[in-house]
N, C-alpha and C positions, 0 to 999 in steps of 0.2 A: 291899551293893556298889552302887558305880556305873557308868554307861554308858562302856564301854572297860577296865576293869578285867580283869586275867587271872583266867582260872578256873583255879582251884588244882589241883596235882596228885589232894588227896582227894577231892575235888567234881566232877572230869570225868566219871566214872562215873554220878553223879546228875544230871550238866547235857542228856547227850547220848541216858541214856534217860528224861529224865522225859518226853515227849512224841515226834511226830514235827515235823520241819523242814520249812519249805519258804521255795526258796530263790526268787530276784525273777524266773527265767526260768520259774518252775511248777514246775520239778521239788520233786520230794520226799524224805527219806530219813528212816527211823526204826534205832535202836542196841537192838540186843539185852542183858542183861547179859552173856551172854557170850561176847560179843566179838564178835558177826554185827551187820552193817548192810547196808540193801539201799538203794538208790538209784534212784529210779523217776523216768523222763526221757521226754516223750511215750510211756507209757503204757508201755515198756520198762524193765525192773527188772534191774538189776545187782545181785549179790550181793557184798560183801565182808568182811573182819574189821578189829576197831578194837581198838587195846592203846593201854596207856602205856610210853614207854620206858623204859631206865635211869635217866632223868635226870627222869622224870615225865611228859614232852612228852605230850600226845595223836599216836597214828598212825593211819596207814591203809594199806590193803592190798587190793591188786584184781588178782585174779587174770588174766594169768599171774605178770606181772612186777613192779606199780605201785605203788611204795611211796611214800609221802610222811608227815610229821610237819609239825606245826602248832603256831601259838600259839593257845590258844582263849580267847576274850573277851566278857562280857557285853555283850549288846545292850540296855540299862534306856532305857526309854521312860514317862514321867508315873509314875514307883516300880510299872511294871510290867517283871519279867524279860519282854521281847519275844523274845529268841533269845539267838543265837552267834554268835561273828565267827570263821571259822577262816582265819588267815594263815603264809602261808609265804612268803618274801621281798617280793616285791611283789603275789602273788596274794593276796586274796580272797576269801572265799566267808561270805557272811550270810544262816543260816538262821534264819525265824522259826517262835518256835512256835504250833501250830495254838491253842492257848488259854494265855496271857499267864499268869505268876506274879507275887505280891507280892512285891516287891525287901524285904532285913534291915531296910532303916529302917522301911517299914509294917507291917513282920511285928510288928518290937521296938513301935511306938507301938500298935498291936491290943492286945497283950501287956499294957502297961501297961493300958491303957483295961480292959482283962478284970479285971487283977488290983486294980484301984481298983473293982470290980465295974458300970464304965460309965459312971462319973457324970462324964465329960464328953467 
């Protein structure tokens, strides 16, 4: 995966539930596998729901009536998956994982290194 690549529908659940996201304004958000999400801003938490629509697009619902769907893209920096970008028209929110993960390229290189006995 590269910076800006679309998160595939089959990877969205993993991407959003792998860890808390922190936004530029200091707000945080967690997602659980059952479809719940909690957004915390200035110490105030708001509970919502997330789901994939019929086309595999990430959507969220915030009671009582706010619903929106987003294109989700990977944020990759220095071979680390640093977070997710949520886009809806001109609106973009970038959430950073509290703990970045190695991207697929680095993971593949590590696997080759391990398969070779760590020889190179």
